[in-house]
C-alpha positions as CSV (number, residue, x, y, z in Angstrom):
1,X,84.2,-156.7,27.9
2,X,86.5,-155.9,30.9
3,X,90.0,-157.2,31.4
4,X,92.0,-157.3,34.5
5,X,95.2,-158.8,33.1
6,X,96.8,-159.7,36.5
7,X,100.4,-160.1,37.2
8,X,102.5,-162.9,38.7
9,X,100.4,-163.1,41.9
10,X,97.0,-162.5,40.5
11,X,94.8,-164.0,37.8
12,X,93.9,-162.9,34.3
13,X,90.2,-162.0,34.4
14,X,87.6,-161.5,31.6
15,X,84.1,-160.2,32.3
16,X,81.5,-159.6,29.6
17,X,78.3,-157.7,30.3
18,X,75.5,-156.1,28.3
19,X,72.8,-153.6,29.0
20,X,69.5,-155.3,28.4
21,X,67.2,-152.3,27.4
22,X,64.0,-154.3,27.8
23,X,64.6,-155.3,31.4
24,X,66.8,-152.3,32.2
25,X,69.5,-154.5,33.7
26,X,73.2,-155.0,33.3
27,X,73.5,-158.7,32.5
28,X,76.7,-160.5,33.2
29,X,77.3,-162.9,30.2
30,X,80.7,-164.2,31.1
31,X,83.1,-164.0,34.1
32,X,86.1,-166.2,34.3
33,X,89.6,-166.1,35.8
34,X,92.7,-167.8,34.4
35,X,95.9,-168.8,36.1
36,X,99.1,-168.0,34.4
37,X,97.6,-167.1,31.0
38,X,100.5,-166.2,28.6
39,X,100.3,-163.0,26.6
40,X,99.5,-164.6,23.1
41,X,96.9,-166.9,24.6
42,X,95.3,-164.0,26.3
43,X,95.0,-162.0,23.1
44,X,93.7,-165.0,21.2
45,X,91.1,-165.7,24.0
46,X,89.9,-162.1,23.9
47,X,89.2,-162.2,20.2
48,X,87.7,-165.7,20.4
49,X,85.2,-164.4,23.0
50,X,84.5,-161.3,20.9
51,X,83.7,-163.6,18.0
52,X,81.6,-165.8,20.3
53,X,79.6,-163.0,21.9
54,X,79.2,-160.8,18.8
55,X,79.9,-157.2,18.6
56,X,81.8,-155.9,21.6
57,X,81.2,-152.1,21.9
58,X,84.0,-151.5,24.4
59,X,86.9,-153.3,26.1
60,X,87.9,-151.8,29.4
61,X,91.4,-152.6,30.6
62,X,93.3,-151.6,33.7
63,X,95.5,-148.7,32.5
64,X,98.6,-150.3,34.0
65,X,98.5,-153.0,31.2
66,X,100.0,-150.7,28.5
67,X,101.3,-153.5,26.3
68,X,97.9,-155.3,26.2
69,X,96.1,-152.0,25.5
70,X,98.4,-151.1,22.6
71,X,98.3,-154.6,21.2
72,X,94.5,-154.7,21.2
73,X,94.2,-151.2,19.8
74,X,96.5,-152.1,16.9
75,X,94.8,-155.4,16.2
76,X,91.4,-153.6,15.8
77,X,92.9,-150.7,13.9
78,X,92.3,-148.1,16.6
79,X,94.8,-145.3,17.1
80,X,97.4,-146.6,19.6
81,X,99.9,-143.8,20.2
82,X,100.1,-143.3,24.0
83,X,100.2,-139.4,23.8
84,X,96.9,-139.4,21.9
85,X,95.3,-141.9,24.3
86,X,96.3,-139.9,27.4
87,X,95.2,-136.6,25.8
88,X,91.8,-138.1,25.0
89,X,91.5,-139.5,28.6
90,X,92.4,-136.1,30.1
91,X,90.0,-134.3,27.7
92,X,87.2,-136.7,28.8
93,X,88.0,-136.3,32.5
94,X,88.1,-132.5,32.2
95,X,84.7,-132.3,30.4
96,X,83.0,-135.1,32.3
97,X,82.7,-137.2,29.2
98,X,82.8,-141.0,28.9
99,X,85.9,-142.1,27.1
100,X,84.0,-145.2,25.9
101,X,82.3,-142.8,23.4
102,X,85.7,-142.0,21.9
103,X,87.5,-145.3,21.8
104,X,86.8,-149.0,21.7
105,X,89.7,-150.2,23.8
106,X,89.4,-148.0,27.0
107,X,92.2,-147.8,29.5
108,X,90.7,-147.5,33.0
109,X,92.8,-145.8,35.6
110,X,93.0,-147.5,39.0
111,X,94.2,-144.3,40.8
112,X,93.3,-144.0,44.5
113,X,90.5,-141.5,43.7
114,X,89.1,-143.6,40.9
115,X,89.3,-146.8,42.9
116,X,87.2,-145.1,45.6
117,X,84.7,-143.9,43.1
118,X,84.5,-147.3,41.4
119,X,83.8,-149.0,44.7
120,X,81.0,-146.6,45.6
121,X,79.6,-146.8,42.1
122,X,79.6,-150.7,42.2
123,X,77.8,-150.5,45.6
124,X,75.2,-148.2,44.2
125,X,74.6,-150.5,41.2
126,X,74.4,-153.6,43.4
127,X,72.2,-152.1,46.1
128,X,69.8,-150.2,43.8
129,X,66.2,-151.1,44.6
130,X,65.6,-151.8,40.9
131,X,68.0,-154.8,40.8
132,X,70.1,-153.3,38.1
133,X,72.6,-156.2,37.8
134,X,71.7,-159.7,36.8
135,X,74.4,-162.3,37.6
136,X,73.7,-165.9,36.6
137,X,74.5,-168.3,39.5
138,X,77.0,-170.1,37.3
139,X,79.3,-167.1,37.9
140,X,79.6,-168.2,41.6
141,X,83.1,-166.8,42.0
142,X,82.0,-163.4,41.0
143,X,79.0,-163.5,43.3
144,X,81.1,-164.7,46.2
145,X,83.7,-162.1,45.4
146,X,81.2,-159.3,45.4
147,X,79.5,-160.5,48.6
148,X,82.9,-160.9,50.4
149,X,84.2,-157.6,49.3
150,X,85.8,-155.7,52.1
151,X,86.5,-152.0,51.9
152,X,89.3,-150.5,54.0
153,X,89.3,-147.2,55.9
154,X,90.3,-145.3,52.7
155,X,87.3,-146.6,50.8
156,X,89.4,-149.0,48.7
157,X,89.0,-152.7,48.1
158,X,91.0,-154.7,50.6
159,X,92.5,-157.4,48.4
160,X,93.7,-159.5,51.3
161,X,90.2,-159.9,52.7
162,X,88.2,-160.1,49.5
163,X,87.7,-163.5,47.8
164,X,88.2,-163.5,44.0
165,X,89.4,-159.9,44.2
166,X,90.5,-160.0,40.5
167,X,86.9,-160.7,39.4
168,X,85.8,-157.8,41.6
169,X,88.3,-155.5,39.9
170,X,86.9,-156.6,36.5
171,X,83.4,-155.8,37.8
172,X,84.6,-152.4,38.9
173,X,86.0,-151.8,35.4
174,X,82.6,-152.9,34.0
175,X,80.7,-150.5,36.3
176,X,82.6,-147.5,34.9
177,X,80.7,-148.0,31.6
178,X,77.4,-147.5,33.3
179,X,76.5,-144.1,34.7
180,X,73.4,-142.7,36.5
181,X,72.0,-139.6,34.9
182,X,70.7,-136.8,37.1
183,X,67.3,-138.5,37.6
184,X,68.9,-141.7,38.9
185,X,68.1,-143.5,35.6
186,X,70.6,-145.1,33.3
């Protein structure tokens, strides 16, 4: 599950994906954007969707949403002190480890370097000849958002030119959970 909580000018987005081992595809199960979702309703919706879709292995959230990160971590009983979280994230970055192996609620940094990496990684996933991503046509806003994505001269998503940019951000968060190994396989 990936959350882009959005602020006053953007939407609250939830995207749920799973790795289908048999077909070797990332399958988008849910992708929706909400206008002006209040904090309590957002928390309730997240847990309603977790119940609906079964076990959620990880929840990726834009790191700027500290209050939501802490609330979700506390609600599931995961260690929520910020010093511990940042130390674990730095440790994982230093040793090229996936923080999703160490925590369920995973803060995802949208730093300039990470944004550029996420864009290129999304492109690699979407353009791979093996058709690694399966998106049901009912998620039309996500499909349009991905097809309309415009990258600026810094390699970052141009939010003014991209339709459904909040859904694209959630897709970028989702992509960070899937990595190519040295042979190009997942």
